[in-house]
Each structure stands twice: as C-alpha cells, then as structure tokens.
VMD Tcl script that draws the C-alpha trace (Angstrom):
set ca {
  {39.94 -58.05 72.47}
  {36.32 -56.50 73.44}
  {35.79 -55.70 77.23}
  {32.45 -55.08 78.78}
  {31.93 -51.70 80.88}
  {28.86 -52.27 83.36}
  {26.87 -49.87 84.79}
  {27.99 -49.88 89.02}
  {25.69 -50.36 92.17}
  {25.30 -46.98 93.86}
  {24.59 -49.06 96.92}
  {22.55 -52.11 98.12}
  {19.52 -51.51 98.25}
  {19.28 -49.95 94.74}
  {18.46 -52.53 91.68}
  {17.92 -49.80 88.73}
  {19.62 -46.72 87.68}
  {19.20 -43.95 85.15}
  {21.91 -43.15 82.11}
  {22.05 -39.48 82.54}
  {24.67 -38.45 80.09}
  {27.03 -40.05 77.99}
  {30.31 -37.59 77.68}
  {31.60 -39.49 74.32}
  {29.98 -40.66 71.33}
  {29.83 -43.70 69.61}
  {32.98 -45.26 67.76}
  {35.33 -42.76 69.60}
  {38.61 -43.46 70.76}
  {38.49 -43.55 74.33}
  {41.69 -44.34 76.94}
  {41.79 -45.89 80.57}
  {40.31 -44.20 83.52}
  {38.60 -41.63 81.06}
  {34.71 -40.76 82.59}
  {32.68 -42.45 80.19}
  {29.07 -41.36 81.29}
  {26.86 -39.97 84.49}
  {24.71 -42.96 86.03}
  {22.10 -41.30 88.26}
  {20.40 -43.35 91.16}
  {17.59 -42.15 93.69}
  {20.56 -41.26 95.97}
  {23.48 -40.28 94.00}
  {25.55 -39.79 90.89}
  {27.98 -42.13 89.81}
  {30.82 -41.70 86.70}
  {30.90 -44.77 84.21}
  {35.02 -44.76 83.76}
  {36.80 -46.67 80.59}
  {38.40 -50.08 82.49}
  {40.68 -50.14 79.08}
  {41.83 -47.58 76.15}
  {40.40 -48.50 72.79}
  {37.41 -47.62 70.39}
  {33.81 -47.48 72.06}
  {30.84 -48.94 71.20}
  {27.40 -47.46 73.17}
  {24.56 -50.04 73.85}
  {22.20 -47.78 76.25}
  {20.78 -45.02 75.47}
  {20.63 -42.02 77.46}
  {17.70 -41.37 80.01}
  {17.57 -45.07 79.99}
  {16.88 -46.62 82.99}
  {18.32 -50.24 83.14}
  {19.47 -52.55 85.84}
  {22.40 -52.48 87.82}
  {25.01 -54.72 86.48}
  {24.08 -54.29 82.74}
  {26.04 -53.75 79.83}
  {26.84 -49.81 78.57}
  {29.53 -49.95 76.15}
  {31.99 -51.86 75.09}
  {35.71 -51.24 74.35}
  {37.54 -52.68 71.50}
  {41.23 -53.05 72.76}
  {42.48 -53.65 69.20}
  {42.35 -49.74 68.81}
  {44.79 -49.16 72.19}
  {47.46 -47.91 70.74}
  {45.52 -45.71 68.21}
  {43.58 -44.07 71.36}
  {46.37 -43.28 73.26}
  {48.69 -41.55 71.01}
  {45.43 -39.53 69.72}
  {45.21 -38.79 73.63}
  {48.96 -37.64 73.43}
  {48.64 -35.83 70.01}
  {46.43 -33.15 71.86}
  {47.71 -30.00 71.82}
  {48.68 -28.70 74.95}
  {47.38 -25.15 76.39}
  {49.76 -22.28 75.98}
  {50.60 -20.76 79.55}
  {48.95 -17.86 80.25}
  {52.05 -15.30 79.86}
  {52.38 -16.23 75.99}
  {48.41 -15.94 75.49}
  {49.00 -12.23 76.90}
  {51.48 -11.27 74.90}
  {49.45 -12.61 71.39}
  {47.06 -10.22 73.28}
  {49.18 -7.40 72.90}
  {50.25 -7.92 69.22}
  {46.25 -7.46 68.36}
  {46.16 -4.26 66.61}
  {43.69 -1.67 67.51}
  {42.19 -1.52 64.40}
  {41.03 -5.43 65.10}
  {39.24 -4.86 68.08}
  {36.05 -5.64 66.05}
  {34.82 -9.42 65.78}
  {36.37 -11.28 62.70}
  {34.10 -13.11 60.50}
  {34.77 -16.71 58.85}
  {32.26 -18.41 56.84}
  {29.68 -16.73 59.24}
  {31.69 -17.84 62.28}
  {32.36 -14.98 64.62}
  {36.36 -15.37 65.73}
  {38.11 -12.96 67.67}
  {40.91 -10.94 66.90}
  {43.45 -12.68 68.67}
  {41.80 -16.20 68.15}
  {42.30 -15.19 64.68}
  {46.22 -14.66 65.22}
  {46.20 -17.84 67.26}
  {44.71 -19.85 64.34}
  {46.80 -18.67 61.90}
  {49.71 -19.35 63.77}
  {49.10 -23.01 64.02}
  {47.77 -23.59 60.44}
  {43.98 -24.28 61.52}
  {40.78 -23.24 59.86}
  {37.13 -22.40 61.60}
  {36.16 -26.10 59.92}
  {39.37 -27.66 62.50}
  {38.04 -26.05 65.25}
  {34.16 -26.88 64.85}
  {35.72 -30.26 63.60}
  {37.22 -30.48 67.23}
  {34.44 -29.64 69.30}
  {33.16 -33.20 68.42}
  {29.84 -32.29 70.94}
  {27.50 -29.31 71.51}
  {26.14 -29.00 74.83}
  {22.97 -27.38 76.41}
  {25.02 -24.43 77.66}
  {26.00 -23.73 73.97}
  {22.75 -23.94 72.70}
  {21.30 -21.73 75.27}
  {24.52 -19.31 75.04}
  {23.75 -18.93 71.23}
  {20.08 -18.39 71.86}
  {20.38 -15.93 74.22}
  {22.50 -13.73 71.66}
  {20.64 -14.33 68.98}
  {17.38 -13.18 71.33}
  {19.61 -10.17 72.41}
  {20.68 -9.03 68.54}
  {17.31 -9.22 67.53}
  {15.43 -7.30 70.25}
  {18.26 -4.54 70.20}
  {17.70 -4.04 66.50}
  {14.13 -4.32 66.37}
  {12.05 -1.29 65.84}
  {9.59 -0.32 68.91}
  {6.55 -1.38 67.24}
  {7.87 -4.31 66.72}
  {7.01 -5.01 70.47}
  {3.53 -3.75 70.65}
  {2.83 -6.05 67.65}
  {4.77 -9.19 68.55}
  {2.79 -12.48 68.13}
  {1.99 -14.41 71.39}
  {4.27 -17.21 71.69}
  {2.89 -20.35 73.97}
  {5.57 -23.16 73.53}
  {5.50 -25.85 76.57}
  {8.68 -27.18 77.01}
  {8.35 -30.92 78.53}
  {11.34 -32.18 80.46}
  {11.20 -35.77 82.01}
  {11.67 -36.15 85.86}
  {14.74 -37.69 86.85}
  {15.14 -40.73 89.01}
  {16.61 -38.37 91.96}
  {13.49 -35.21 91.54}
  {10.90 -38.53 91.68}
  {12.33 -40.06 94.52}
  {12.78 -37.00 96.73}
  {9.12 -36.74 95.49}
  {8.02 -39.48 96.95}
  {9.88 -38.79 100.28}
  {8.45 -35.50 100.86}
  {4.87 -36.57 100.16}
  {6.02 -39.79 102.47}
  {7.28 -37.49 105.27}
  {3.71 -35.66 105.04}
  {1.75 -38.34 105.26}
  {3.54 -40.36 107.74}
  {4.61 -37.62 110.50}
  {2.69 -35.05 112.41}
  {5.24 -32.51 111.30}
  {5.13 -29.08 113.24}
  {7.02 -25.78 112.83}
  {7.79 -23.38 115.28}
  {9.64 -20.28 114.90}
  {11.81 -17.74 116.68}
  {13.98 -14.97 115.64}
  {17.94 -14.38 116.68}
  {19.93 -10.77 116.78}
  {23.28 -11.85 114.40}
  {24.90 -8.64 115.43}
  {27.47 -10.30 117.40}
  {28.12 -13.38 114.74}
  {28.91 -10.63 112.43}
  {30.97 -8.75 114.46}
  {32.82 -11.46 115.17}
  {33.46 -12.59 110.95}
  {34.04 -9.48 110.19}
  {36.78 -8.84 112.94}
  {38.33 -11.94 112.90}
  {38.16 -13.44 109.16}
  {41.40 -12.64 107.48}
  {43.38 -13.90 110.39}
  {40.75 -17.32 110.17}
  {41.28 -17.47 106.34}
  {45.20 -17.30 107.08}
  {44.97 -19.86 109.88}
  {42.38 -22.10 108.71}
  {42.36 -22.09 104.85}
  {38.68 -21.39 104.72}
  {36.54 -18.83 105.02}
  {33.88 -18.28 108.19}
  {30.43 -18.16 107.21}
  {27.31 -18.72 108.96}
  {26.88 -22.10 108.80}
  {29.50 -23.32 111.23}
  {28.27 -21.09 114.02}
  {24.58 -22.73 113.49}
  {26.19 -26.19 112.28}
  {28.04 -26.29 115.99}
  {24.74 -24.39 118.11}
  {22.83 -26.96 117.11}
  {24.91 -29.18 118.24}
  {25.56 -27.75 121.25}
  {21.47 -27.53 121.40}
  {20.94 -31.43 121.09}
  {22.99 -32.09 124.11}
  {20.17 -30.30 126.06}
  {17.64 -31.39 124.01}
  {18.62 -35.24 123.20}
  {14.71 -35.72 121.19}
  {15.08 -33.41 119.04}
  {18.47 -35.46 117.34}
  {16.24 -39.08 117.86}
  {13.95 -41.12 115.37}
  {11.27 -43.60 115.74}
  {12.21 -47.15 114.61}
  {9.08 -49.51 114.88}
  {7.94 -49.14 118.29}
  {11.31 -48.01 120.04}
  {12.75 -44.15 120.01}
  {16.32 -44.28 119.13}
  {18.06 -40.96 120.70}
  {21.91 -41.52 119.50}
  {24.46 -39.61 121.46}
  {26.30 -38.27 118.36}
  {25.56 -36.04 116.08}
  {25.78 -36.26 112.49}
  {24.24 -32.96 110.65}
  {22.81 -33.34 107.34}
  {23.20 -30.10 105.18}
  {20.79 -29.14 102.45}
  {22.90 -28.35 99.31}
  {21.00 -26.87 95.98}
  {22.62 -28.89 92.81}
  {22.08 -28.66 89.33}
  {20.70 -32.56 89.77}
  {18.33 -31.61 92.45}
  {18.35 -31.07 96.65}
  {21.18 -33.53 97.91}
  {21.96 -33.31 102.30}
  {25.74 -34.60 102.71}
  {26.44 -35.06 106.18}
  {29.20 -33.77 108.70}
  {29.92 -36.93 111.15}
  {30.45 -36.24 114.90}
  {30.02 -32.09 114.59}
  {30.10 -32.97 118.83}
  {33.56 -33.22 118.47}
  {34.49 -30.14 115.67}
  {35.67 -27.03 115.77}
  {34.15 -24.00 113.47}
  {37.25 -24.83 111.18}
  {36.40 -28.31 110.62}
  {33.24 -27.86 110.08}
  {33.44 -24.85 107.35}
  {36.28 -27.28 105.92}
  {34.19 -30.41 105.42}
  {31.18 -28.72 104.66}
  {33.21 -26.79 102.04}
  {34.16 -30.29 100.39}
  {31.03 -32.24 101.09}
  {29.60 -29.18 99.03}
  {31.62 -29.55 96.38}
  {31.30 -32.80 95.90}
  {27.54 -32.80 95.52}
  {27.29 -29.91 92.88}
  {29.89 -31.85 90.82}
  {27.91 -35.03 91.25}
  {31.22 -36.89 92.61}
  {29.69 -37.67 96.13}
  {29.29 -41.17 97.16}
  {26.06 -42.57 99.12}
  {27.89 -43.28 102.31}
  {28.49 -38.90 102.31}
  {25.01 -38.79 101.89}
  {23.62 -41.43 104.45}
  {22.83 -41.25 108.53}
  {22.53 -38.28 109.10}
  {20.58 -37.85 112.91}
  {19.09 -33.84 112.18}
  {19.37 -31.56 109.22}
  {20.08 -28.06 108.72}
  {18.75 -26.19 105.51}
  {19.70 -22.45 104.87}
  {17.02 -20.95 102.33}
  {18.35 -17.62 103.35}
  {21.07 -18.10 100.70}
  {17.72 -17.94 98.33}
  {16.44 -14.87 99.72}
  {14.20 -16.72 101.93}
  {12.53 -14.93 104.53}
  {10.41 -17.95 106.23}
  {9.65 -20.93 105.58}
  {8.09 -24.20 106.91}
  {11.10 -27.03 106.00}
  {10.03 -30.64 105.71}
  {11.42 -32.81 107.74}
  {14.37 -35.12 106.41}
  {13.45 -39.21 107.33}
  {14.27 -41.24 108.96}
  {15.21 -37.72 111.47}
  {12.81 -36.32 113.33}
  {13.24 -32.26 112.95}
  {15.06 -29.39 110.74}
  {16.56 -26.51 111.53}
  {15.23 -24.14 108.42}
  {17.58 -20.83 108.32}
  {16.65 -17.75 106.33}
  {17.60 -14.33 105.23}
  {19.19 -11.59 107.38}
  {17.54 -8.54 107.34}
  {17.36 -4.91 109.46}
  {14.69 -4.76 111.24}
  {13.70 -2.17 114.24}
  {14.14 -3.88 117.14}
  {13.59 -3.12 120.95}
  {16.88 -3.09 122.74}
  {16.71 -1.46 126.59}
  {13.46 0.49 125.99}
  {14.92 1.64 122.89}
  {14.45 0.75 119.22}
  {17.61 0.11 117.42}
  {18.37 -1.35 113.89}
  {19.72 -5.01 113.98}
  {20.49 -7.42 111.14}
  {17.70 -9.80 112.92}
  {17.16 -14.03 111.28}
  {13.92 -15.94 111.61}
  {14.83 -19.10 112.10}
  {12.37 -22.41 111.70}
  {12.50 -25.69 113.02}
  {10.20 -28.11 112.16}
  {9.89 -31.58 113.72}
  {7.93 -35.12 114.35}
  {5.09 -34.10 117.28}
  {4.90 -38.05 118.23}
  {8.17 -37.65 119.79}
  {9.12 -34.07 120.18}
  {7.08 -31.99 122.61}
  {6.97 -28.39 122.50}
  {9.40 -27.68 125.22}
  {11.64 -29.37 123.65}
  {11.30 -27.89 120.17}
  {10.99 -24.32 121.95}
  {13.70 -24.84 124.08}
  {15.52 -26.17 121.30}
  {15.27 -22.92 119.41}
  {16.18 -20.35 122.30}
  {19.24 -22.39 123.26}
  {20.67 -21.50 119.64}
  {19.17 -17.65 120.00}
  {21.13 -17.46 122.92}
  {24.25 -18.96 121.70}
  {24.65 -17.21 118.52}
  {23.41 -13.31 120.48}
  {26.33 -14.04 122.90}
  {29.19 -16.20 121.09}
  {30.69 -16.77 124.62}
  {28.29 -19.28 125.31}
  {29.80 -21.74 122.51}
  {32.86 -22.41 124.76}
  {30.55 -23.24 127.78}
  {28.59 -25.97 125.82}
  {25.83 -23.62 125.43}
  {25.25 -22.91 129.48}
  {24.73 -19.96 131.06}
  {28.38 -18.40 132.77}
  {26.12 -17.01 135.71}
  {24.43 -19.83 136.49}
  {27.22 -21.85 136.24}
  {29.15 -19.82 138.71}
  {26.18 -20.03 140.96}
  {26.00 -23.52 140.10}
  {22.48 -23.55 139.25}
}
mol new
graphics top color blue
foreach p $ca { graphics top sphere $p radius 0.5 }
foreach p [lrange $ca 0 end-1] q [lrange $ca 1 end] { graphics top cylinder $p $q radius 0.2 }
display resetview
C-alpha cells in the first residue's frame, strides 16, 4: 500500500511553507513516527513525520515553497517488515564503561592518528573496528548523509593544516580571494524583515533609556544560587528578575501593556511576556503566560523550556503568539546600548544590555559598580513620556532594592505612611 505524507498546517492563517531540509534520502527505509523533514513557515518550524514504516519516495525538493496539504512524499508499506528489521539490526552504542576500558588498552605507541586509505582513524576507533570486523568503507557507507557541519569541519582542519605548514612568504605573497556566497532568504527571515519594516513605518516609535546598579541582584544570586538550584532544579538568572520586574511595573503603568486595535486601545489585565530568543533559524519570541502570577523559579523553568524548544525548532505556533509585552537581552552578545524594535501588535519592548563595571557617585563618593543600561522602545501614539520613563524608573527601583518585589514594586515607607 502507498501512504501519502502531506505537508501539515502551522496555523489557520498560513497557506504556504518551505521544505527546509530532508533528514532522509529518496528510497531510504523509514520507520513509523520517524522525523523525515523540517518544514519552515513564517512563524515556526514543524517536523514531517512518517505515518507508517516502509520505503520513502520524495516528491518535493529542499528549499521549495509549497502549499499546505501538498503531498511531500509517499511510503510504500510493502517494505514495512524490511524497514523495521533494518532499524532493529542497528548496532547499539557501547556503554561508556566499556569504551573507557578499551581506551585503556590502547598502547602509548598508538597515540598517533592512524591512516587507512587516506582516512584518519583514531587508535581507539581502529581497535573497536577490528573487534567488530569493520573496515573504513563500512563506516563511510554507514554515514549516509554528509552535513554542512561535517564539510565546514573538514574545511577548517584543512585550513589550519595548510597555514601551520606554510612558509612566511606564502602569507605575504598570497593571492587575494574575492568569492561571494549567496544564500536564499528563509521564509521566517523574509517574514521577520517585513514585520520590522512595517513597525518602523506604521508606529511612532521612540526609545527612552535608564541605567541600573546590578549590585543587589548579583549579591542575591551569588548568596542563594546553590539553594535555589537545589530546590527548583534550575539556575537563577538575570532574565527572571527583569521579566518579573516588568510585570510588576506594568501594574503601575498599564498603558505599556496595551495595543491599538483599529480605533480602540486594548488594555489587558494579564501580562503575557514575549522573550526574544536567537536561534539558528532567526529571532523567535516565545511567550511566558500570566507572569503576574508566577514566581522567579516558575519564570526560569518556563524560560528554559521555551528557549530550548525554540533553538531546536520544536516550538509551536501557539507558544509564540499572543504576547502583550516583550523583553530582549542583547547583553548576552556584548551589546552596550541599543534601540530595540517593537514586536507588533504590542506597543513596547524592554531592551537589556551587558553589565559593565563603571564609576558611579554613591553618597558623594566615587565607587565602581556593575551597571546595566536599559532601553524601552514604545509607540508614542498611545504611550506618553510620563508612563515610559516611570516604567523604567520602577524597574530600576526594584532591581536596586529587590525587597520591593515582595511589595508589588511599592515603596515600603510610603506604604507605612499610607501615601
């Protein structure tokens, strides 16, 4: 029987997708539930999964844009038993303990890399191959597919080897290489480009800045990191402080959490915070829902799970839509200062940057403190300067005095005086 495998839909509003990569070759034996290909839309990456075991016939090419519901490939189930036996016959990986024992058996004189028909083989691998009765050709044939990473690794090794052995004159007399590489823009990247241009053209975007002394947060993390990990199973990072502080500040400045819908301004009572994550496919913004109800540990666990799913391309469309406010951290890449672009239809985005020791005035004395610059880009059509500046100041106050987190961002002295 021939089973058709159709291109799945990433969402109701998406009609076309792109075949990003095939994980198998035409004519391969595949097993049920095996991931056959990656499909990329303008919002997410999906997996094409085998519905049955058998021999695959690929009908669509890589980097081809196709309509949702198109037949991507077929599977001939008459080869199902052969495909399943092929999977069962795969050699299992040896336990780490056995590999270590075999490594001990390698003699000191065998530390040099061996060469077999021009292929470099380590002494340990050579011993294991001999015991299994395998040859270099068997290993090469078993690889089936060469990835871009494999090619780049070999290019790097070849480059290093040639430069180490080259005389000094070869560098001074080297010919100039002016090659140009051309890459096709992915569907996700094209959609991102369109959205960024749209934001610049359709919003009155303005950015305001402030700085925060990170001493208190850094001391708190250092003091309780071990206990935090022991109890919650995740590290206490900086992002959870900023995400929670943003949520508390949104309560005091709800217009930062609002957006424009035709001639109306929508102001939700909940805080669904989008977090910008850099992935191999481009920038993605998974959403942490109802941050106003979460503690720091909840935020860290949610952030870790969503970020990992985004990086491996397994995040769903639902997990990336519906945010009301965005936080982005350019500091992880070394950014000192930037003007982040709003994530539509939201009206504001908070930009974090790197922490640098800077001289600051404390009670009339100059001290060196770890300082981070903050940036808030916002749509000036609905957010006034008072709200934007007040929002950043509120975040600064909480991060410099973390006890205010427990008081909802309020000043304890004013609360005591009922002010």
